[in-house]
Every structure is written in structure tokens, then in C-alpha cells.
HTML snippet that shows the backbone in 3Dmol.js (N, CA, C, O; Angstrom):
<script src="https://3Dmol.org/build/3Dmol-min.js"></script>
<div id="view" style="width:600px;height:400px;position:relative"></div>
<script>
const pdb = `
ATOM      1  N   MET A   1       0.844  -1.176   0.000  1.00  0.00           N
ATOM      2  CA  MET A   1       0.000   0.000   0.000  1.00  0.00           C
ATOM      3  C   MET A   1       0.892   1.242   0.000  1.00  0.00           C
ATOM      4  O   MET A   1       1.829   1.342   0.792  1.00  0.00           O
ATOM      5  N   GLU A   2       0.603   2.154  -0.863  1.00  0.00           N
ATOM      6  CA  GLU A   2       1.361   3.396  -0.926  1.00  0.00           C
ATOM      7  C   GLU A   2       0.670   4.460  -0.090  1.00  0.00           C
ATOM      8  O   GLU A   2      -0.556   4.488   0.009  1.00  0.00           O
ATOM      9  N   ALA A   3       1.473   5.340   0.515  1.00  0.00           N
ATOM     10  CA  ALA A   3       0.947   6.444   1.317  1.00  0.00           C
ATOM     11  C   ALA A   3       1.772   7.679   1.005  1.00  0.00           C
ATOM     12  O   ALA A   3       2.915   7.582   0.559  1.00  0.00           O
ATOM     13  N   LYS A   4       1.192   8.818   1.239  1.00  0.00           N
ATOM     14  CA  LYS A   4       1.854  10.088   0.984  1.00  0.00           C
ATOM     15  C   LYS A   4       2.641  10.514   2.221  1.00  0.00           C
ATOM     16  O   LYS A   4       2.197  10.302   3.349  1.00  0.00           O
ATOM     17  N   LEU A   5       3.818  11.119   2.004  1.00  0.00           N
ATOM     18  CA  LEU A   5       4.669  11.612   3.080  1.00  0.00           C
ATOM     19  C   LEU A   5       5.124  13.012   2.719  1.00  0.00           C
ATOM     20  O   LEU A   5       5.586  13.248   1.603  1.00  0.00           O
ATOM     21  N   THR A   6       4.998  13.938   3.650  1.00  0.00           N
ATOM     22  CA  THR A   6       5.459  15.306   3.431  1.00  0.00           C
ATOM     23  C   THR A   6       6.727  15.516   4.241  1.00  0.00           C
ATOM     24  O   THR A   6       6.761  15.247   5.442  1.00  0.00           O
ATOM     25  N   LEU A   7       7.772  16.002   3.573  1.00  0.00           N
ATOM     26  CA  LEU A   7       9.049  16.272   4.231  1.00  0.00           C
ATOM     27  C   LEU A   7       9.365  17.756   4.136  1.00  0.00           C
ATOM     28  O   LEU A   7       9.060  18.402   3.133  1.00  0.00           O
ATOM     29  N   LYS A   8       9.972  18.287   5.173  1.00  0.00           N
ATOM     30  CA  LYS A   8      10.413  19.674   5.168  1.00  0.00           C
ATOM     31  C   LYS A   8      11.940  19.650   5.113  1.00  0.00           C
ATOM     32  O   LYS A   8      12.598  19.214   6.057  1.00  0.00           O
ATOM     33  N   LEU A   9      12.493  20.125   3.991  1.00  0.00           N
ATOM     34  CA  LEU A   9      13.935  20.074   3.764  1.00  0.00           C
ATOM     35  C   LEU A   9      14.453  21.420   3.294  1.00  0.00           C
ATOM     36  O   LEU A   9      13.694  22.268   2.825  1.00  0.00           O
ATOM     37  N   ASN A  10      15.754  21.599   3.429  1.00  0.00           N
ATOM     38  CA  ASN A  10      16.431  22.779   2.934  1.00  0.00           C
ATOM     39  C   ASN A  10      16.245  22.857   1.417  1.00  0.00           C
ATOM     40  O   ASN A  10      16.394  21.848   0.727  1.00  0.00           O
ATOM     41  N   SER A  11      15.924  24.029   0.896  1.00  0.00           N
ATOM     42  CA  SER A  11      15.647  24.173  -0.537  1.00  0.00           C
ATOM     43  C   SER A  11      16.856  23.817  -1.403  1.00  0.00           C
ATOM     44  O   SER A  11      16.692  23.308  -2.512  1.00  0.00           O
ATOM     45  N   ASN A  12      18.069  24.080  -0.906  1.00  0.00           N
ATOM     46  CA  ASN A  12      19.270  23.696  -1.661  1.00  0.00           C
ATOM     47  C   ASN A  12      19.381  22.180  -1.772  1.00  0.00           C
ATOM     48  O   ASN A  12      19.760  21.661  -2.821  1.00  0.00           O
ATOM     49  N   SER A  13      19.058  21.479  -0.710  1.00  0.00           N
ATOM     50  CA  SER A  13      19.090  20.015  -0.727  1.00  0.00           C
ATOM     51  C   SER A  13      18.075  19.476  -1.715  1.00  0.00           C
ATOM     52  O   SER A  13      18.359  18.531  -2.451  1.00  0.00           O
ATOM     53  N   ILE A  14      16.902  20.070  -1.733  1.00  0.00           N
ATOM     54  CA  ILE A  14      15.852  19.633  -2.653  1.00  0.00           C
ATOM     55  C   ILE A  14      16.303  19.834  -4.095  1.00  0.00           C
ATOM     56  O   ILE A  14      16.120  18.951  -4.933  1.00  0.00           O
ATOM     57  N   GLN A  15      16.887  20.985  -4.387  1.00  0.00           N
ATOM     58  CA  GLN A  15      17.339  21.272  -5.752  1.00  0.00           C
ATOM     59  C   GLN A  15      18.413  20.287  -6.184  1.00  0.00           C
ATOM     60  O   GLN A  15      18.367  19.768  -7.299  1.00  0.00           O
ATOM     61  N   ARG A  16      19.388  20.024  -5.303  1.00  0.00           N
ATOM     62  CA  ARG A  16      20.444  19.070  -5.643  1.00  0.00           C
ATOM     63  C   ARG A  16      19.867  17.675  -5.847  1.00  0.00           C
ATOM     64  O   ARG A  16      20.293  16.952  -6.749  1.00  0.00           O
ATOM     65  N   ALA A  17      18.903  17.292  -5.016  1.00  0.00           N
ATOM     66  CA  ALA A  17      18.277  15.978  -5.154  1.00  0.00           C
ATOM     67  C   ALA A  17      17.523  15.866  -6.475  1.00  0.00           C
ATOM     68  O   ALA A  17      17.568  14.825  -7.131  1.00  0.00           O
ATOM     69  N   LYS A  18      16.834  16.927  -6.864  1.00  0.00           N
ATOM     70  CA  LYS A  18      16.100  16.916  -8.137  1.00  0.00           C
ATOM     71  C   LYS A  18      17.065  16.785  -9.314  1.00  0.00           C
ATOM     72  O   LYS A  18      16.784  16.066 -10.273  1.00  0.00           O
ATOM     73  N   GLU A  19      18.190  17.473  -9.242  1.00  0.00           N
ATOM     74  CA  GLU A  19      19.182  17.358 -10.310  1.00  0.00           C
ATOM     75  C   GLU A  19      19.757  15.945 -10.368  1.00  0.00           C
ATOM     76  O   GLU A  19      19.972  15.392 -11.447  1.00  0.00           O
ATOM     77  N   TYR A  20      20.000  15.373  -9.196  1.00  0.00           N
ATOM     78  CA  TYR A  20      20.550  14.008  -9.113  1.00  0.00           C
ATOM     79  C   TYR A  20      19.594  12.996  -9.735  1.00  0.00           C
ATOM     80  O   TYR A  20      20.003  12.192 -10.573  1.00  0.00           O
ATOM     81  N   VAL A  21      18.319  13.028  -9.332  1.00  0.00           N
ATOM     82  CA  VAL A  21      17.369  12.032  -9.848  1.00  0.00           C
ATOM     83  C   VAL A  21      17.123  12.233 -11.338  1.00  0.00           C
ATOM     84  O   VAL A  21      16.848  11.270 -12.054  1.00  0.00           O
ATOM     85  N   SER A  22      17.218  13.463 -11.810  1.00  0.00           N
ATOM     86  CA  SER A  22      17.055  13.726 -13.232  1.00  0.00           C
ATOM     87  C   SER A  22      18.174  13.042 -14.024  1.00  0.00           C
ATOM     88  O   SER A  22      17.926  12.422 -15.058  1.00  0.00           O
ATOM     89  N   LYS A  23      19.394  13.163 -13.527  1.00  0.00           N
ATOM     90  CA  LYS A  23      20.538  12.526 -14.186  1.00  0.00           C
ATOM     91  C   LYS A  23      20.445  11.005 -14.121  1.00  0.00           C
ATOM     92  O   LYS A  23      20.829  10.313 -15.064  1.00  0.00           O
ATOM     93  N   LYS A  24      19.938  10.493 -13.011  1.00  0.00           N
ATOM     94  CA  LYS A  24      19.850   9.041 -12.812  1.00  0.00           C
ATOM     95  C   LYS A  24      18.575   8.445 -13.390  1.00  0.00           C
ATOM     96  O   LYS A  24      18.380   7.230 -13.357  1.00  0.00           O
ATOM     97  N   LYS A  25      17.709   9.301 -13.916  1.00  0.00           N
ATOM     98  CA  LYS A  25      16.431   8.878 -14.495  1.00  0.00           C
ATOM     99  C   LYS A  25      15.610   8.024 -13.520  1.00  0.00           C
ATOM    100  O   LYS A  25      15.174   6.918 -13.838  1.00  0.00           O
ATOM    101  N   THR A  26      15.422   8.578 -12.340  1.00  0.00           N
ATOM    102  CA  THR A  26      14.609   7.939 -11.304  1.00  0.00           C
ATOM    103  C   THR A  26      13.771   9.023 -10.639  1.00  0.00           C
ATOM    104  O   THR A  26      13.693  10.141 -11.148  1.00  0.00           O
ATOM    105  N   SER A  27      13.144   8.709  -9.510  1.00  0.00           N
ATOM    106  CA  SER A  27      12.308   9.700  -8.825  1.00  0.00           C
ATOM    107  C   SER A  27      12.807   9.918  -7.401  1.00  0.00           C
ATOM    108  O   SER A  27      13.498   9.077  -6.827  1.00  0.00           O
ATOM    109  N   LEU A  28      12.438  11.068  -6.850  1.00  0.00           N
ATOM    110  CA  LEU A  28      12.773  11.338  -5.448  1.00  0.00           C
ATOM    111  C   LEU A  28      12.109  10.318  -4.536  1.00  0.00           C
ATOM    112  O   LEU A  28      12.715   9.848  -3.573  1.00  0.00           O
ATOM    113  N   SER A  29      10.875   9.981  -4.837  1.00  0.00           N
ATOM    114  CA  SER A  29      10.159   8.995  -4.021  1.00  0.00           C
ATOM    115  C   SER A  29      10.909   7.673  -3.980  1.00  0.00           C
ATOM    116  O   SER A  29      11.028   7.055  -2.922  1.00  0.00           O
ATOM    117  N   SER A  30      11.411   7.243  -5.121  1.00  0.00           N
ATOM    118  CA  SER A  30      12.149   5.993  -5.201  1.00  0.00           C
ATOM    119  C   SER A  30      13.429   6.048  -4.377  1.00  0.00           C
ATOM    120  O   SER A  30      13.761   5.096  -3.669  1.00  0.00           O
ATOM    121  N   ILE A  31      14.141   7.158  -4.471  1.00  0.00           N
ATOM    122  CA  ILE A  31      15.383   7.329  -3.715  1.00  0.00           C
ATOM    123  C   ILE A  31      15.104   7.301  -2.210  1.00  0.00           C
ATOM    124  O   ILE A  31      15.804   6.621  -1.459  1.00  0.00           O
ATOM    125  N   VAL A  32      14.085   8.039  -1.773  1.00  0.00           N
ATOM    126  CA  VAL A  32      13.750   8.100  -0.350  1.00  0.00           C
ATOM    127  C   VAL A  32      13.289   6.721   0.144  1.00  0.00           C
ATOM    128  O   VAL A  32      13.682   6.283   1.226  1.00  0.00           O
ATOM    129  N   GLU A  33      12.464   6.050  -0.646  1.00  0.00           N
ATOM    130  CA  GLU A  33      11.992   4.718  -0.256  1.00  0.00           C
ATOM    131  C   GLU A  33      13.155   3.740  -0.118  1.00  0.00           C
ATOM    132  O   GLU A  33      13.213   2.979   0.847  1.00  0.00           O
ATOM    133  N   ASN A  34      14.078   3.756  -1.071  1.00  0.00           N
ATOM    134  CA  ASN A  34      15.252   2.876  -0.998  1.00  0.00           C
ATOM    135  C   ASN A  34      16.111   3.197   0.219  1.00  0.00           C
ATOM    136  O   ASN A  34      16.642   2.296   0.868  1.00  0.00           O
ATOM    137  N   PHE A  35      16.245   4.484   0.522  1.00  0.00           N
ATOM    138  CA  PHE A  35      17.023   4.879   1.689  1.00  0.00           C
ATOM    139  C   PHE A  35      16.380   4.373   2.974  1.00  0.00           C
ATOM    140  O   PHE A  35      17.058   3.807   3.832  1.00  0.00           O
ATOM    141  N   PHE A  36      15.074   4.577   3.107  1.00  0.00           N
ATOM    142  CA  PHE A  36      14.374   4.096   4.294  1.00  0.00           C
ATOM    143  C   PHE A  36      14.469   2.580   4.407  1.00  0.00           C
ATOM    144  O   PHE A  36      14.665   2.049   5.501  1.00  0.00           O
ATOM    145  N   ASP A  37      14.332   1.889   3.294  1.00  0.00           N
ATOM    146  CA  ASP A  37      14.455   0.429   3.309  1.00  0.00           C
ATOM    147  C   ASP A  37      15.839   0.000   3.782  1.00  0.00           C
ATOM    148  O   ASP A  37      15.970  -0.934   4.573  1.00  0.00           O
ATOM    149  N   SER A  38      16.872   0.687   3.294  1.00  0.00           N
ATOM    150  CA  SER A  38      18.235   0.317   3.690  1.00  0.00           C
ATOM    151  C   SER A  38      18.473   0.565   5.183  1.00  0.00           C
ATOM    152  O   SER A  38      19.288  -0.117   5.803  1.00  0.00           O
ATOM    153  N   LEU A  39      17.771   1.530   5.751  1.00  0.00           N
ATOM    154  CA  LEU A  39      17.915   1.804   7.181  1.00  0.00           C
ATOM    155  C   LEU A  39      17.136   0.824   8.051  1.00  0.00           C
ATOM    156  O   LEU A  39      17.554   0.502   9.163  1.00  0.00           O
ATOM    157  N   THR A  40      16.023   0.362   7.548  1.00  0.00           N
ATOM    158  CA  THR A  40      15.106  -0.370   8.411  1.00  0.00           C
ATOM    159  C   THR A  40      15.055  -1.873   8.195  1.00  0.00           C
ATOM    160  O   THR A  40      14.544  -2.592   9.054  1.00  0.00           O
ATOM    161  N   ILE A  41      15.563  -2.364   7.091  1.00  0.00           N
ATOM    162  CA  ILE A  41      15.550  -3.810   6.877  1.00  0.00           C
ATOM    163  C   ILE A  41      16.531  -4.438   7.846  1.00  0.00           C
ATOM    164  O   ILE A  41      17.723  -4.129   7.836  1.00  0.00           O
ATOM    165  N   ASN A  42      16.017  -5.319   8.677  1.00  0.00           N
ATOM    166  CA  ASN A  42      16.847  -5.948   9.701  1.00  0.00           C
ATOM    167  C   ASN A  42      16.829  -7.455   9.499  1.00  0.00           C
ATOM    168  O   ASN A  42      16.441  -8.213  10.388  1.00  0.00           O
ATOM    169  N   ASN A  43      17.247  -7.867   8.332  1.00  0.00           N
ATOM    170  CA  ASN A  43      17.262  -9.277   7.998  1.00  0.00           C
ATOM    171  C   ASN A  43      18.721  -9.694   7.855  1.00  0.00           C
ATOM    172  O   ASN A  43      19.428  -9.198   6.978  1.00  0.00           O
ATOM    173  N   GLU A  44      19.173 -10.608   8.719  1.00  0.00           N
ATOM    174  CA  GLU A  44      20.584 -10.985   8.725  1.00  0.00           C
ATOM    175  C   GLU A  44      21.014 -11.653   7.426  1.00  0.00           C
ATOM    176  O   GLU A  44      22.196 -11.631   7.083  1.00  0.00           O
ATOM    177  N   SER A  45      20.082 -12.239   6.706  1.00  0.00           N
ATOM    178  CA  SER A  45      20.456 -12.900   5.461  1.00  0.00           C
ATOM    179  C   SER A  45      20.742 -11.885   4.355  1.00  0.00           C
ATOM    180  O   SER A  45      21.407 -12.211   3.372  1.00  0.00           O
ATOM    181  N   GLU A  46      20.249 -10.666   4.510  1.00  0.00           N
ATOM    182  CA  GLU A  46      20.513  -9.623   3.520  1.00  0.00           C
ATOM    183  C   GLU A  46      21.699  -8.794   3.965  1.00  0.00           C
ATOM    184  O   GLU A  46      21.784  -8.370   5.117  1.00  0.00           O
ATOM    185  N   LYS A  47      22.603  -8.572   3.044  1.00  0.00           N
ATOM    186  CA  LYS A  47      23.764  -7.746   3.350  1.00  0.00           C
ATOM    187  C   LYS A  47      23.394  -6.287   3.163  1.00  0.00           C
ATOM    188  O   LYS A  47      22.600  -5.940   2.288  1.00  0.00           O
ATOM    189  N   PHE A  48      23.975  -5.438   3.993  1.00  0.00           N
ATOM    190  CA  PHE A  48      23.767  -3.996   3.857  1.00  0.00           C
ATOM    191  C   PHE A  48      24.425  -3.549   2.565  1.00  0.00           C
ATOM    192  O   PHE A  48      25.543  -3.970   2.267  1.00  0.00           O
ATOM    193  N   SER A  49      23.762  -2.714   1.800  1.00  0.00           N
ATOM    194  CA  SER A  49      24.372  -2.185   0.587  1.00  0.00           C
ATOM    195  C   SER A  49      24.404  -0.665   0.665  1.00  0.00           C
ATOM    196  O   SER A  49      23.449  -0.019   1.094  1.00  0.00           O
ATOM    197  N   TYR A  50      25.518  -0.129   0.242  1.00  0.00           N
ATOM    198  CA  TYR A  50      25.678   1.314   0.245  1.00  0.00           C
ATOM    199  C   TYR A  50      24.956   1.914  -0.954  1.00  0.00           C
ATOM    200  O   TYR A  50      24.625   1.214  -1.911  1.00  0.00           O
ATOM    201  N   SER A  51      24.719   3.212  -0.887  1.00  0.00           N
ATOM    202  CA  SER A  51      24.076   3.897  -2.007  1.00  0.00           C
ATOM    203  C   SER A  51      25.006   3.870  -3.214  1.00  0.00           C
ATOM    204  O   SER A  51      26.215   3.701  -3.056  1.00  0.00           O
ATOM    205  N   PRO A  52      24.462   4.033  -4.410  1.00  0.00           N
ATOM    206  CA  PRO A  52      25.310   4.058  -5.604  1.00  0.00           C
ATOM    207  C   PRO A  52      26.411   5.123  -5.541  1.00  0.00           C
ATOM    208  O   PRO A  52      27.517   4.909  -6.037  1.00  0.00           O
ATOM    209  N   LEU A  53      26.101   6.267  -4.931  1.00  0.00           N
ATOM    210  CA  LEU A  53      27.102   7.321  -4.814  1.00  0.00           C
ATOM    211  C   LEU A  53      28.276   6.859  -3.951  1.00  0.00           C
ATOM    212  O   LEU A  53      29.431   7.079  -4.314  1.00  0.00           O
ATOM    213  N   VAL A  54      27.995   6.229  -2.826  1.00  0.00           N
ATOM    214  CA  VAL A  54      29.068   5.738  -1.952  1.00  0.00           C
ATOM    215  C   VAL A  54      29.885   4.679  -2.686  1.00  0.00           C
ATOM    216  O   VAL A  54      31.112   4.663  -2.593  1.00  0.00           O
ATOM    217  N   ASN A  55      29.207   3.800  -3.411  1.00  0.00           N
ATOM    218  CA  ASN A  55      29.931   2.789  -4.183  1.00  0.00           C
ATOM    219  C   ASN A  55      30.830   3.423  -5.230  1.00  0.00           C
ATOM    220  O   ASN A  55      31.942   2.945  -5.457  1.00  0.00           O
ATOM    221  N   GLU A  56      30.368   4.494  -5.874  1.00  0.00           N
ATOM    222  CA  GLU A  56      31.191   5.191  -6.867  1.00  0.00           C
ATOM    223  C   GLU A  56      32.433   5.796  -6.224  1.00  0.00           C
ATOM    224  O   GLU A  56      33.513   5.774  -6.815  1.00  0.00           O
ATOM    225  N   LEU A  57      32.283   6.340  -5.009  1.00  0.00           N
ATOM    226  CA  LEU A  57      33.386   7.040  -4.359  1.00  0.00           C
ATOM    227  C   LEU A  57      34.379   6.100  -3.684  1.00  0.00           C
ATOM    228  O   LEU A  57      35.537   6.467  -3.487  1.00  0.00           O
ATOM    229  N   SER A  58      33.948   4.907  -3.333  1.00  0.00           N
ATOM    230  CA  SER A  58      34.846   4.006  -2.610  1.00  0.00           C
ATOM    231  C   SER A  58      36.009   3.601  -3.506  1.00  0.00           C
ATOM    232  O   SER A  58      35.831   3.265  -4.677  1.00  0.00           O
ATOM    233  N   GLY A  59      37.194   3.642  -2.928  1.00  0.00           N
ATOM    234  CA  GLY A  59      38.390   3.258  -3.654  1.00  0.00           C
ATOM    235  C   GLY A  59      39.039   4.375  -4.450  1.00  0.00           C
ATOM    236  O   GLY A  59      40.037   4.139  -5.130  1.00  0.00           O
ATOM    237  N   ILE A  60      38.502   5.582  -4.385  1.00  0.00           N
ATOM    238  CA  ILE A  60      39.078   6.686  -5.151  1.00  0.00           C
ATOM    239  C   ILE A  60      40.425   7.105  -4.573  1.00  0.00           C
ATOM    240  O   ILE A  60      41.354   7.420  -5.317  1.00  0.00           O
ATOM    241  N   ILE A  61      40.526   7.107  -3.252  1.00  0.00           N
ATOM    242  CA  ILE A  61      41.760   7.534  -2.594  1.00  0.00           C
ATOM    243  C   ILE A  61      42.562   6.301  -2.210  1.00  0.00           C
ATOM    244  O   ILE A  61      42.055   5.394  -1.550  1.00  0.00           O
ATOM    245  N   HIS A  62      43.817   6.281  -2.631  1.00  0.00           N
ATOM    246  CA  HIS A  62      44.710   5.174  -2.285  1.00  0.00           C
ATOM    247  C   HIS A  62      45.819   5.727  -1.397  1.00  0.00           C
ATOM    248  O   HIS A  62      46.570   6.609  -1.812  1.00  0.00           O
ATOM    249  N   LEU A  63      45.922   5.210  -0.181  1.00  0.00           N
ATOM    250  CA  LEU A  63      46.932   5.663   0.766  1.00  0.00           C
ATOM    251  C   LEU A  63      47.952   4.558   0.995  1.00  0.00           C
ATOM    252  O   LEU A  63      47.649   3.374   0.847  1.00  0.00           O
ATOM    253  N   ASP A  64      49.175   4.963   1.361  1.00  0.00           N
ATOM    254  CA  ASP A  64      50.197   3.983   1.716  1.00  0.00           C
ATOM    255  C   ASP A  64      49.723   3.157   2.900  1.00  0.00           C
ATOM    256  O   ASP A  64      48.939   3.627   3.725  1.00  0.00           O
ATOM    257  N   GLU A  65      50.196   1.947   2.974  1.00  0.00           N
ATOM    258  CA  GLU A  65      49.808   1.044   4.058  1.00  0.00           C
ATOM    259  C   GLU A  65      50.180   1.604   5.432  1.00  0.00           C
ATOM    260  O   GLU A  65      49.476   1.354   6.410  1.00  0.00           O
ATOM    261  N   ASN A  66      51.266   2.351   5.514  1.00  0.00           N
ATOM    262  CA  ASN A  66      51.747   2.896   6.785  1.00  0.00           C
ATOM    263  C   ASN A  66      51.302   4.330   7.031  1.00  0.00           C
ATOM    264  O   ASN A  66      51.815   4.979   7.943  1.00  0.00           O
ATOM    265  N   TYR A  67      50.366   4.840   6.246  1.00  0.00           N
ATOM    266  CA  TYR A  67      49.916   6.223   6.389  1.00  0.00           C
ATOM    267  C   TYR A  67      49.266   6.432   7.754  1.00  0.00           C
ATOM    268  O   TYR A  67      48.346   5.706   8.128  1.00  0.00           O
ATOM    269  N   ASP A  68      49.745   7.418   8.487  1.00  0.00           N
ATOM    270  CA  ASP A  68      49.229   7.722   9.830  1.00  0.00           C
ATOM    271  C   ASP A  68      48.267   8.901   9.727  1.00  0.00           C
ATOM    272  O   ASP A  68      48.671  10.055   9.870  1.00  0.00           O
ATOM    273  N   TYR A  69      47.000   8.607   9.479  1.00  0.00           N
ATOM    274  CA  TYR A  69      46.012   9.666   9.271  1.00  0.00           C
ATOM    275  C   TYR A  69      45.765  10.477  10.542  1.00  0.00           C
ATOM    276  O   TYR A  69      45.449  11.664  10.459  1.00  0.00           O
ATOM    277  N   LYS A  70      45.903   9.864  11.708  1.00  0.00           N
ATOM    278  CA  LYS A  70      45.692  10.601  12.959  1.00  0.00           C
ATOM    279  C   LYS A  70      46.769  11.677  13.139  1.00  0.00           C
ATOM    280  O   LYS A  70      46.470  12.809  13.519  1.00  0.00           O
ATOM    281  N   SER A  71      47.999  11.317  12.866  1.00  0.00           N
ATOM    282  CA  SER A  71      49.095  12.279  12.983  1.00  0.00           C
ATOM    283  C   SER A  71      48.944  13.391  11.951  1.00  0.00           C
ATOM    284  O   SER A  71      49.160  14.564  12.257  1.00  0.00           O
ATOM    285  N   ASP A  72      48.575  13.023  10.737  1.00  0.00           N
ATOM    286  CA  ASP A  72      48.385  14.001   9.678  1.00  0.00           C
ATOM    287  C   ASP A  72      47.261  14.973  10.033  1.00  0.00           C
ATOM    288  O   ASP A  72      47.387  16.178   9.816  1.00  0.00           O
ATOM    289  N   TYR A  73      46.167  14.452  10.575  1.00  0.00           N
ATOM    290  CA  TYR A  73      45.045  15.305  10.953  1.00  0.00           C
ATOM    291  C   TYR A  73      45.427  16.217  12.123  1.00  0.00           C
ATOM    292  O   TYR A  73      45.052  17.389  12.147  1.00  0.00           O
ATOM    293  N   ALA A  74      46.171  15.678  13.091  1.00  0.00           N
ATOM    294  CA  ALA A  74      46.623  16.487  14.222  1.00  0.00           C
ATOM    295  C   ALA A  74      47.520  17.621  13.732  1.00  0.00           C
ATOM    296  O   ALA A  74      47.425  18.748  14.218  1.00  0.00           O
ATOM    297  N   SER A  75      48.379  17.323  12.782  1.00  0.00           N
ATOM    298  CA  SER A  75      49.252  18.345  12.214  1.00  0.00           C
ATOM    299  C   SER A  75      48.435  19.424  11.507  1.00  0.00           C
ATOM    300  O   SER A  75      48.724  20.614  11.634  1.00  0.00           O
ATOM    301  N   TYR A  76      47.420  19.003  10.765  1.00  0.00           N
ATOM    302  CA  TYR A  76      46.529  19.945  10.089  1.00  0.00           C
ATOM    303  C   TYR A  76      45.852  20.871  11.100  1.00  0.00           C
ATOM    304  O   TYR A  76      45.782  22.081  10.887  1.00  0.00           O
ATOM    305  N   LEU A  77      45.355  20.301  12.199  1.00  0.00           N
ATOM    306  CA  LEU A  77      44.663  21.101  13.220  1.00  0.00           C
ATOM    307  C   LEU A  77      45.636  22.061  13.903  1.00  0.00           C
ATOM    308  O   LEU A  77      45.279  23.202  14.196  1.00  0.00           O
ATOM    309  N   ASP A  78      46.866  21.603  14.157  1.00  0.00           N
ATOM    310  CA  ASP A  78      47.875  22.489  14.752  1.00  0.00           C
ATOM    311  C   ASP A  78      48.105  23.727  13.888  1.00  0.00           C
ATOM    312  O   ASP A  78      48.157  24.848  14.393  1.00  0.00           O
ATOM    313  N   LYS A  79      48.243  23.508  12.576  1.00  0.00           N
ATOM    314  CA  LYS A  79      48.468  24.622  11.658  1.00  0.00           C
ATOM    315  C   LYS A  79      47.231  25.528  11.582  1.00  0.00           C
ATOM    316  O   LYS A  79      47.347  26.752  11.532  1.00  0.00           O
ATOM    317  N   LYS A  80      46.080  24.919  11.574  1.00  0.00           N
ATOM    318  CA  LYS A  80      44.840  25.682  11.449  1.00  0.00           C
ATOM    319  C   LYS A  80      44.624  26.615  12.631  1.00  0.00           C
ATOM    320  O   LYS A  80      44.157  27.741  12.458  1.00  0.00           O
ATOM    321  N   TYR A  81      44.966  26.149  13.845  1.00  0.00           N
ATOM    322  CA  TYR A  81      44.680  26.940  15.051  1.00  0.00           C
ATOM    323  C   TYR A  81      45.915  27.559  15.673  1.00  0.00           C
ATOM    324  O   TYR A  81      45.952  27.785  16.882  1.00  0.00           O
ATOM    325  N   GLU A  82      46.936  27.839  14.859  1.00  0.00           N
ATOM    326  CA  GLU A  82      48.149  28.499  15.375  1.00  0.00           C
ATOM    327  C   GLU A  82      47.838  29.891  15.853  1.00  0.00           C
ATOM    328  O   GLU A  82      48.732  30.598  16.319  1.00  0.00           O
TER     329      GLU A  82
END
`;
const viewer = $3Dmol.createViewer("view");
viewer.addModel(pdb, "pdb");
viewer.setStyle({}, {cartoon: {color: "spectrum"}});
viewer.zoomTo();
viewer.render();
</script>
């Protein structure tokens, strides 16, 4: 059964979402429904799946195996708040 839902969102977010669904040839309703399903499905036999955007972005950055991100971030903060 389908039901209507009214959401109050930032107008910039709405505009970006409309542009996104237009490019992906889908609907806002479909995107929101899929998001809610991914949050609420609690079936151990189903694996959690990330959104297509997260899947596209994963693996873009390649860091050395010994990269110390905590030290790098601390150094960044030190410089920022000198």
C-alpha cells in the first residue's frame, strides 16, 4: 500500500536531489523509499548495501599502508589553530 509523506527540507538540498534524480532517471520517491528500506531492513540474510554514490566514491583515494592519518590530521589542526 502506498501512502503520501510530506518532508520539510532545505531548498538547496531539494534542488540538488532533483538534479541528481534527473541525471539518474529515477524519482525522489524511489530514492527516499530505498534509503528508508536500507535503514530499516533488519534481515541478517541480507547484506547492507551502500548507495550508488558511496559505491562510486569508494576506492578513489589510495593511501600507503603505513599512512598515519591521525598524525596528519593532528598536524593539520595544529596549523589551522596556530
